[in-house]
N, CA and C atoms as an extended XYZ file, in Angstrom:
408
Properties=species:S:1:pos:R:3:atomname:S:1:resname:S:1:resid:I:1 pbc="F F F"
N       -27.600      -62.669        7.315 N   MET     1
C       -28.035      -61.288        7.422 CA  MET     1
C       -28.090      -60.674        6.034 C   MET     1
N       -29.157      -59.956        5.768 N   LYS     2
C       -29.310      -59.282        4.490 CA  LYS     2
C       -28.719      -57.883        4.593 C   LYS     2
N       -27.826      -57.582        3.685 N   TYR     3
C       -27.270      -56.243        3.683 CA  TYR     3
C       -27.322      -55.658        2.292 C   TYR     3
N       -27.332      -54.351        2.240 N   PHE     4
C       -27.259      -53.580        1.004 CA  PHE     4
C       -25.794      -53.240        0.792 C   PHE     4
N       -25.385      -53.111       -0.448 N   PHE     5
C       -24.029      -52.646       -0.700 CA  PHE     5
C       -24.018      -51.674       -1.862 C   PHE     5
N       -23.046      -50.792       -1.840 N   THR     6
C       -22.872      -49.792       -2.887 CA  THR     6
C       -21.393      -49.455       -2.986 C   THR     6
N       -21.037      -48.771       -4.047 N   TYR     7
C       -19.643      -48.395       -4.288 CA  TYR     7
C       -19.504      -46.883       -4.353 C   TYR     7
N       -18.389      -46.379       -3.833 N   LEU     8
C       -18.023      -44.965       -3.940 CA  LEU     8
C       -16.541      -44.886       -4.297 C   LEU     8
N       -16.184      -43.883       -5.067 N   ARG     9
C       -14.779      -43.663       -5.401 CA  ARG     9
C       -14.289      -42.438       -4.631 C   ARG     9
N       -13.100      -42.524       -4.058 N   VAL    10
C       -12.516      -41.420       -3.298 CA  VAL    10
C       -12.189      -40.276       -4.261 C   VAL    10
N       -12.736      -39.102       -3.970 N   GLN    11
C       -12.562      -37.899       -4.788 CA  GLN    11
C       -11.538      -36.959       -4.137 C   GLN    11
N       -11.053      -36.003       -4.896 N   ILE    12
C       -10.037      -35.070       -4.396 CA  ILE    12
C       -10.534      -34.291       -3.179 C   ILE    12
N       -11.809      -33.952       -3.136 N   GLY    13
C       -12.352      -33.211       -2.006 CA  GLY    13
C       -12.451      -34.025       -0.723 C   GLY    13
N       -12.233      -35.340       -0.831 N   ASP    14
C       -12.284      -36.223        0.330 CA  ASP    14
C       -10.937      -36.328        1.039 C   ASP    14
N        -9.886      -35.837        0.388 N   ILE    15
C        -8.520      -36.012        0.874 CA  ILE    15
C        -8.141      -34.875        1.825 C   ILE    15
N        -7.502      -35.223        2.929 N   ASN    16
C        -7.053      -34.204        3.879 CA  ASN    16
C        -5.548      -33.963        3.739 C   ASN    16
N        -4.977      -33.172        4.643 N   TYR    17
C        -3.557      -32.822        4.591 CA  TYR    17
C        -2.641      -34.029        4.748 C   TYR    17
N        -3.165      -35.137        5.257 N   GLY    18
C        -2.360      -36.347        5.419 CA  GLY    18
C        -2.296      -37.187        4.148 C   GLY    18
N        -3.030      -36.761        3.117 N   GLY    19
C        -3.012      -37.472        1.853 CA  GLY    19
C        -3.957      -38.658        1.787 C   GLY    19
N        -4.833      -38.789        2.770 N   HIS    20
C        -5.827      -39.865        2.770 CA  HIS    20
C        -7.207      -39.269        3.069 C   HIS    20
N        -8.237      -40.126        3.014 N   VAL    21
C        -9.598      -39.659        3.288 CA  VAL    21
C        -9.671      -39.081        4.693 C   VAL    21
N       -10.234      -37.890        4.797 N   GLY    22
C       -10.413      -37.242        6.091 CA  GLY    22
C       -11.456      -37.967        6.926 C   GLY    22
N       -11.264      -37.922        8.236 N   ASN    23
C       -12.178      -38.643        9.121 CA  ASN    23
C       -13.622      -38.169        8.983 C   ASN    23
N       -13.820      -36.894        8.698 N   ASP    24
C       -15.174      -36.367        8.537 CA  ASP    24
C       -15.869      -36.916        7.297 C   ASP    24
N       -15.101      -37.309        6.307 N   LYS    25
C       -15.684      -37.822        5.060 CA  LYS    25
C       -16.289      -39.208        5.247 C   LYS    25
N       -15.767      -39.980        6.196 N   ILE    26
C       -16.315      -41.312        6.427 CA  ILE    26
C       -17.786      -41.209        6.819 C   ILE    26
N       -18.128      -40.240        7.650 N   LEU    27
C       -19.526      -40.058        8.030 CA  LEU    27
C       -20.370      -39.677        6.813 C   LEU    27
N       -19.799      -38.900        5.901 N   LEU    28
C       -20.510      -38.577        4.658 CA  LEU    28
C       -20.689      -39.820        3.789 C   LEU    28
N       -19.698      -40.703        3.755 N   TYR    29
C       -19.841      -41.968        3.026 CA  TYR    29
C       -20.971      -42.806        3.639 C   TYR    29
N       -21.017      -42.855        4.964 N   PHE    30
C       -22.111      -43.556        5.635 CA  PHE    30
C       -23.456      -42.984        5.182 C   PHE    30
N       -23.536      -41.656        5.164 N   HIS    31
C       -24.787      -40.988        4.810 CA  HIS    31
C       -25.192      -41.321        3.374 C   HIS    31
N       -24.259      -41.219        2.451 N   GLU    32
C       -24.563      -41.520        1.043 CA  GLU    32
C       -25.025      -42.970        0.891 C   GLU    32
N       -24.340      -43.898        1.531 N   ALA    33
C       -24.727      -45.305        1.446 CA  ALA    33
C       -26.123      -45.518        2.046 C   ALA    33
N       -26.408      -44.838        3.143 N   ARG    34
C       -27.721      -44.962        3.785 CA  ARG    34
C       -28.826      -44.441        2.871 C   ARG    34
N       -28.592      -43.315        2.221 N   ILE    35
C       -29.590      -42.758        1.296 CA  ILE    35
C       -29.862      -43.732        0.153 C   ILE    35
N       -28.799      -44.345       -0.370 N   ARG    36
C       -28.967      -45.320       -1.453 CA  ARG    36
C       -29.722      -46.553       -0.967 C   ARG    36
N       -29.447      -46.989        0.248 N   TYR    37
C       -30.158      -48.138        0.827 CA  TYR    37
C       -31.636      -47.811        0.991 C   TYR    37
N       -31.928      -46.667        1.568 N   LEU    38
C       -33.320      -46.272        1.745 CA  LEU    38
C       -34.044      -46.213        0.404 C   LEU    38
N       -33.374      -45.707       -0.620 N   LYS    39
C       -33.972      -45.661       -1.955 CA  LYS    39
C       -34.288      -47.070       -2.445 C   LYS    39
N       -33.374      -48.015       -2.210 N   ALA    40
C       -33.605      -49.409       -2.605 CA  ALA    40
C       -34.801      -50.002       -1.863 C   ALA    40
N       -35.075      -49.489       -0.675 N   LEU    41
C       -36.232      -49.931        0.108 CA  LEU    41
C       -37.515      -49.218       -0.312 C   LEU    41
N       -37.390      -48.218       -1.212 N   GLY    42
C       -38.550      -47.434       -1.613 CA  GLY    42
C       -38.883      -46.336       -0.618 C   GLY    42
N       -37.876      -45.896        0.135 N   SER    43
C       -38.059      -44.872        1.162 CA  SER    43
C       -37.044      -43.751        0.976 C   SER    43
N       -37.202      -42.708        1.758 N   THR    44
C       -36.231      -41.619        1.839 CA  THR    44
C       -36.093      -41.219        3.294 C   THR    44
N       -35.100      -40.404        3.591 N   GLU    45
C       -34.968      -39.913        4.967 CA  GLU    45
C       -36.125      -38.996        5.346 C   GLU    45
N       -36.770      -38.401        4.360 N   LYS    46
C       -37.905      -37.513        4.628 CA  LYS    46
C       -39.219      -38.264        4.768 C   LYS    46
N       -39.252      -39.544        4.324 N   ASP    47
C       -40.487      -40.308        4.440 CA  ASP    47
C       -40.201      -41.804        4.369 C   ASP    47
N       -40.248      -42.457        5.526 N   ILE    48
C       -40.070      -43.918        5.564 CA  ILE    48
C       -41.422      -44.624        5.667 C   ILE    48
N       -42.474      -43.841        5.540 N   GLY    49
C       -43.836      -44.381        5.610 CA  GLY    49
C       -44.649      -43.638        6.648 C   GLY    49
N       -45.940      -43.512        6.400 N   ASN    50
C       -46.875      -42.843        7.318 CA  ASN    50
C       -46.445      -41.418        7.657 C   ASN    50
N       -45.712      -40.773        6.754 N   GLY    51
C       -45.274      -39.399        6.987 CA  GLY    51
C       -44.167      -39.266        8.012 C   GLY    51
N       -43.525      -40.369        8.377 N   VAL    52
C       -42.442      -40.339        9.366 CA  VAL    52
C       -41.119      -40.078        8.643 C   VAL    52
N       -40.382      -39.088        9.128 N   SER    53
C       -39.045      -38.771        8.632 CA  SER    53
C       -38.029      -39.358        9.602 C   SER    53
N       -36.752      -39.127        9.307 N   LEU    54
C       -35.687      -39.622       10.180 CA  LEU    54
C       -34.800      -38.485       10.646 C   LEU    54
N       -34.273      -38.633       11.843 N   THR    55
C       -33.253      -37.737       12.355 CA  THR    55
C       -32.181      -38.589       13.028 C   THR    55
N       -30.935      -38.200       12.844 N   GLN    56
C       -29.827      -38.970       13.414 CA  GLN    56
C       -29.607      -38.564       14.864 C   GLN    56
N       -29.479      -39.563       15.746 N   THR    57
C       -29.283      -39.286       17.165 CA  THR    57
C       -27.922      -39.723       17.686 C   THR    57
N       -27.230      -40.598       16.934 N   GLU    58
C       -25.904      -41.083       17.336 CA  GLU    58
C       -25.085      -41.409       16.103 C   GLU    58
N       -23.762      -41.343       16.254 N   ALA    59
C       -22.851      -41.803       15.205 CA  ALA    59
C       -21.588      -42.337       15.869 C   ALA    59
N       -21.109      -43.460       15.345 N   TYR    60
C       -19.878      -44.059       15.832 CA  TYR    60
C       -19.078      -44.536       14.626 C   TYR    60
N       -17.765      -44.241       14.630 N   ILE    61
C       -16.878      -44.671       13.554 CA  ILE    61
C       -15.618      -45.273       14.168 C   ILE    61
N       -15.214      -46.416       13.625 N   SER    62
C       -13.947      -47.032       13.989 CA  SER    62
C       -13.074      -47.027       12.738 C   SER    62
N       -11.980      -46.275       12.792 N   TYR    63
C       -11.083      -46.155       11.647 CA  TYR    63
C       -10.079      -47.305       11.675 C   TYR    63
N        -9.936      -47.996       10.537 N   LYS    64
C        -9.086      -49.183       10.485 CA  LYS    64
C        -7.955      -49.083        9.468 C   LYS    64
N        -8.087      -48.226        8.467 N   GLY    65
C        -7.054      -48.133        7.439 CA  GLY    65
C        -7.242      -46.886        6.591 C   GLY    65
N        -6.262      -46.625        5.760 N   GLU    66
C        -6.302      -45.446        4.893 CA  GLU    66
C        -7.014      -45.753        3.577 C   GLU    66
N        -7.731      -44.769        3.085 N   ALA    67
C        -8.261      -44.787        1.722 CA  ALA    67
C        -7.622      -43.601        1.008 C   ALA    67
N        -7.180      -43.834       -0.214 N   LEU    68
C        -6.424      -42.828       -0.964 CA  LEU    68
C        -7.194      -42.369       -2.195 C   LEU    68
N        -6.774      -41.259       -2.744 N   LEU    69
C        -7.397      -40.690       -3.935 CA  LEU    69
C        -7.542      -41.758       -5.019 C   LEU    69
N        -8.748      -41.893       -5.539 N   GLY    70
C        -9.019      -42.833       -6.607 CA  GLY    70
C        -9.433      -44.216       -6.157 C   GLY    70
N        -9.239      -44.544       -4.879 N   ASP    71
C        -9.652      -45.867       -4.392 CA  ASP    71
C       -11.152      -46.056       -4.592 C   ASP    71
N       -11.523      -47.244       -5.045 N   GLU    72
C       -12.922      -47.603       -5.100 CA  GLU    72
C       -13.249      -48.317       -3.795 C   GLU    72
N       -14.320      -47.880       -3.156 N   LEU    73
C       -14.714      -48.418       -1.858 CA  LEU    73
C       -16.039      -49.151       -1.962 C   LEU    73
N       -16.127      -50.263       -1.268 N   LEU    74
C       -17.364      -51.024       -1.135 CA  LEU    74
C       -17.921      -50.721        0.248 C   LEU    74
N       -19.178      -50.310        0.299 N   ILE    75
C       -19.817      -50.010        1.577 CA  ILE    75
C       -20.997      -50.956        1.753 C   ILE    75
N       -20.922      -51.771        2.799 N   ARG    76
C       -22.012      -52.673        3.156 CA  ARG    76
C       -22.838      -51.996        4.247 C   ARG    76
N       -24.148      -52.116        4.124 N   VAL    77
C       -25.058      -51.446        5.054 CA  VAL    77
C       -26.147      -52.432        5.473 C   VAL    77
N       -26.445      -52.463        6.767 N   PHE    78
C       -27.602      -53.229        7.215 CA  PHE    78
C       -28.220      -52.555        8.428 C   PHE    78
N       -29.503      -52.765        8.568 N   ILE    79
C       -30.280      -52.168        9.652 CA  ILE    79
C       -30.616      -53.258       10.664 C   ILE    79
N       -30.460      -52.931       11.942 N   ASP    80
C       -30.935      -53.833       12.990 CA  ASP    80
C       -31.381      -53.015       14.194 C   ASP    80
N       -31.760      -53.721       15.219 N   ASN    81
C       -32.211      -53.089       16.470 CA  ASN    81
C       -33.354      -52.094       16.246 C   ASN    81
N       -34.310      -52.484       15.409 N   ILE    82
C       -35.471      -51.608       15.214 CA  ILE    82
C       -36.348      -51.713       16.457 C   ILE    82
N       -36.520      -50.564       17.107 N   SER    83
C       -37.381      -50.523       18.300 CA  SER    83
C       -38.584      -49.652       17.972 C   SER    83
N       -39.249      -49.194       18.966 N   GLY    84
C       -40.442      -48.374       18.744 CA  GLY    84
C       -40.192      -47.116       17.949 C   GLY    84
N       -39.141      -46.372       18.313 N   VAL    85
C       -38.918      -45.073       17.670 CA  VAL    85
C       -37.553      -44.936       17.005 C   VAL    85
N       -36.705      -45.970       17.083 N   ARG    86
C       -35.360      -45.825       16.513 CA  ARG    86
C       -34.840      -47.140       15.974 C   ARG    86
N       -33.760      -47.033       15.216 N   PHE    87
C       -33.072      -48.210       14.717 CA  PHE    87
C       -31.621      -47.861       14.448 C   PHE    87
N       -30.817      -48.901       14.312 N   GLN    88
C       -29.377      -48.739       14.079 CA  GLN    88
C       -29.051      -49.134       12.646 C   GLN    88
N       -28.249      -48.295       11.987 N   VAL    89
C       -27.747      -48.592       10.649 CA  VAL    89
C       -26.251      -48.858       10.791 C   VAL    89
N       -25.811      -50.033       10.347 N   ASN    90
C       -24.419      -50.458       10.470 CA  ASN    90
C       -23.724      -50.364        9.116 C   ASN    90
N       -22.432      -50.016        9.138 N   TYR    91
C       -21.672      -49.801        7.910 CA  TYR    91
C       -20.306      -50.479        8.021 C   TYR    91
N       -19.857      -51.046        6.910 N   VAL    92
C       -18.507      -51.577        6.803 CA  VAL    92
C       -17.960      -51.103        5.461 C   VAL    92
N       -16.828      -50.409        5.510 N   ILE    93
C       -16.204      -49.892        4.288 CA  ILE    93
C       -14.897      -50.631        4.045 C   ILE    93
N       -14.768      -51.218        2.852 N   THR    94
C       -13.533      -51.882        2.448 CA  THR    94
C       -13.075      -51.334        1.099 C   THR    94
N       -11.776      -51.436        0.847 N   ARG    95
C       -11.216      -51.057       -0.460 CA  ARG    95
C       -11.429      -52.239       -1.403 C   ARG    95
N       -11.964      -51.973       -2.577 N   VAL    96
C       -12.275      -53.031       -3.527 CA  VAL    96
C       -11.020      -53.762       -3.985 C   VAL    96
N        -9.939      -53.049       -4.258 N   ALA    97
C        -8.730      -53.641       -4.846 CA  ALA    97
C        -8.140      -54.769       -4.010 C   ALA    97
N        -8.197      -54.646       -2.674 N   ASP    98
C        -7.546      -55.645       -1.829 CA  ASP    98
C        -8.393      -56.088       -0.630 C   ASP    98
N        -9.645      -55.670       -0.588 N   SER    99
C       -10.581      -56.007        0.501 CA  SER    99
C       -10.116      -55.523        1.874 C   SER    99
N        -9.205      -54.560        1.898 N   HIS   100
C        -8.698      -54.013        3.167 CA  HIS   100
C        -9.801      -53.209        3.857 C   HIS   100
N        -9.987      -53.464        5.153 N   LEU   101
C       -10.981      -52.745        5.943 CA  LEU   101
C       -10.531      -51.306        6.162 C   LEU   101
N       -11.367      -50.359        5.775 N   ILE   102
C       -11.073      -48.932        5.931 CA  ILE   102
C       -11.734      -48.384        7.201 C   ILE   102
N       -13.013      -48.687        7.380 N   ALA   103
C       -13.742      -48.194        8.558 CA  ALA   103
C       -15.013      -49.003        8.741 C   ALA   103
N       -15.505      -48.976        9.963 N   SER   104
C       -16.810      -49.541       10.260 CA  SER   104
C       -17.472      -48.628       11.280 C   SER   104
N       -18.742      -48.814       11.452 N   GLY   105
C       -19.431      -47.987       12.434 CA  GLY   105
C       -20.929      -48.103       12.305 C   GLY   105
N       -21.612      -47.201       12.973 N   TYR   106
C       -23.070      -47.215       12.924 CA  TYR   106
C       -23.605      -45.819       13.176 C   TYR   106
N       -24.844      -45.632       12.774 N   THR   107
C       -25.608      -44.450       13.143 CA  THR   107
C       -26.930      -44.939       13.720 C   THR   107
N       -27.485      -44.173       14.616 N   VAL   108
C       -28.807      -44.456       15.159 CA  VAL   108
C       -29.738      -43.376       14.647 C   VAL   108
N       -30.842      -43.817       14.071 N   LEU   109
C       -31.827      -42.884       13.518 CA  LEU   109
C       -33.137      -43.048       14.264 C   LEU   109
N       -33.820      -41.944       14.480 N   ALA   110
C       -35.116      -41.959       15.151 CA  ALA   110
C       -36.180      -41.443       14.197 C   ALA   110
N       -37.376      -41.996       14.338 N   GLY   111
C       -38.516      -41.464       13.600 CA  GLY   111
C       -38.826      -40.074       14.123 C   GLY   111
N       -39.162      -39.167       13.202 N   PHE   112
C       -39.366      -37.780       13.589 CA  PHE   112
C       -40.369      -37.138       12.654 C   PHE   112
N       -41.145      -36.201       13.182 N   ASN   113
C       -42.044      -35.392       12.373 CA  ASN   113
C       -41.539      -33.959       12.429 C   ASN   113
N       -41.097      -33.448       11.301 N   TYR   114
C       -40.501      -32.111       11.269 CA  TYR   114
C       -41.522      -30.990       11.337 C   TYR   114
N       -42.802      -31.299       11.130 N   GLU   115
C       -43.824      -30.260       11.245 CA  GLU   115
C       -44.121      -29.940       12.708 C   GLU   115
N       -44.307      -30.982       13.520 N   ASP   116
C       -44.605      -30.724       14.932 CA  ASP   116
C       -43.388      -30.929       15.848 C   ASP   116
N       -42.219      -31.279       15.214 N   ARG   117
C       -40.944      -31.405       15.940 CA  ARG   117
C       -41.010      -32.447       17.052 C   ARG   117
N       -41.639      -33.587       16.740 N   ARG   118
C       -41.798      -34.642       17.744 CA  ARG   118
C       -41.307      -35.976       17.196 C   ARG   118
N       -40.844      -36.799       18.116 N   VAL   119
C       -40.426      -38.158       17.786 CA  VAL   119
C       -41.664      -38.964       17.397 C   VAL   119
N       -41.481      -39.857       16.415 N   ARG   120
C       -42.580      -40.703       15.933 CA  ARG   120
C       -42.141      -42.166       15.902 C   ARG   120
N       -43.085      -43.053       16.005 N   ARG   121
C       -42.810      -44.491       15.939 CA  ARG   121
C       -42.370      -44.872       14.534 C   ARG   121
N       -41.465      -45.852       14.457 N   ILE   122
C       -41.039      -46.394       13.170 CA  ILE   122
C       -42.215      -47.215       12.625 C   ILE   122
N       -42.678      -46.910       11.413 N   PRO   123
C       -43.832      -47.634       10.868 CA  PRO   123
C       -43.552      -49.121       10.677 C   PRO   123
N       -44.560      -49.937       10.935 N   LYS   124
C       -44.436      -51.383       10.718 CA  LYS   124
C       -44.115      -51.677        9.261 C   LYS   124
N       -44.635      -50.839        8.362 N   SER   125
C       -44.373      -51.055        6.935 CA  SER   125
C       -42.884      -50.925        6.623 C   SER   125
N       -42.195      -49.994        7.293 N   PHE   126
C       -40.756      -49.839        7.074 CA  PHE   126
C       -40.009      -51.049        7.625 C   PHE   126
N       -40.372      -51.470        8.811 N   LYS   127
C       -39.740      -52.659        9.400 CA  LYS   127
C       -39.917      -53.856        8.473 C   LYS   127
N       -41.084      -53.991        7.885 N   GLY   128
C       -41.346      -55.076        6.952 CA  GLY   128
C       -40.445      -55.010        5.735 C   GLY   128
N       -40.229      -53.795        5.212 N   LYS   129
C       -39.338      -53.626        4.058 CA  LYS   129
C       -37.919      -54.053        4.389 C   LYS   129
N       -37.462      -53.693        5.570 N   VAL   130
C       -36.107      -54.060        5.993 CA  VAL   130
C       -35.993      -55.584        6.117 C   VAL   130
N       -36.987      -56.194        6.721 N   GLU   131
C       -36.952      -57.636        6.964 CA  GLU   131
C       -37.039      -58.455        5.684 C   GLU   131
N       -37.701      -57.930        4.663 N   THR   132
C       -37.887      -58.685        3.429 CA  THR   132
C       -36.986      -58.209        2.298 C   THR   132
N       -36.054      -57.302        2.593 N   PHE   133
C       -35.173      -56.754        1.563 CA  PHE   133
C       -34.387      -57.867        0.861 C   PHE   133
N       -34.367      -57.804       -0.459 N   GLN   134
C       -33.615      -58.748       -1.266 CA  GLN   134
C       -32.631      -57.979       -2.131 C   GLN   134
N       -31.402      -58.441       -2.193 N   ILE   135
C       -30.387      -57.823       -3.060 CA  ILE   135
C       -30.680      -58.252       -4.482 C   ILE   135
N       -30.777      -57.268       -5.367 N   GLU   136
C       -31.055      -57.573       -6.777 CA  GLU   136
C       -29.794      -57.747       -7.577 C   GLU   136
């Protein structure tokens, strides 16, 4: 399976009263990693081809461990289950120092046109980019 990966460092604003990354921040990490992946594909959330944008329809997170201030995190991302109008983006977050699993999960994104507020088909060109993606 071909996956994209990127790194993020835990910042002070990510820490909650428990002294670790807040659960809401994990979804933001997913989002940042997804934006970077789309950029590597030559796309954005506002345009994945043929004027089709994306909107998130589902999110799931499984918390597995703590991430602390200053931890460097590795986020692996891959896309699968591309159907007519939606696809799933999968994420795995580990701490670089010890490869400890922090969280995993997925989001489901649908093709959308924000001008007419309607769902749109995922372009074949985008599916092709995902299928032929190479890690540089």
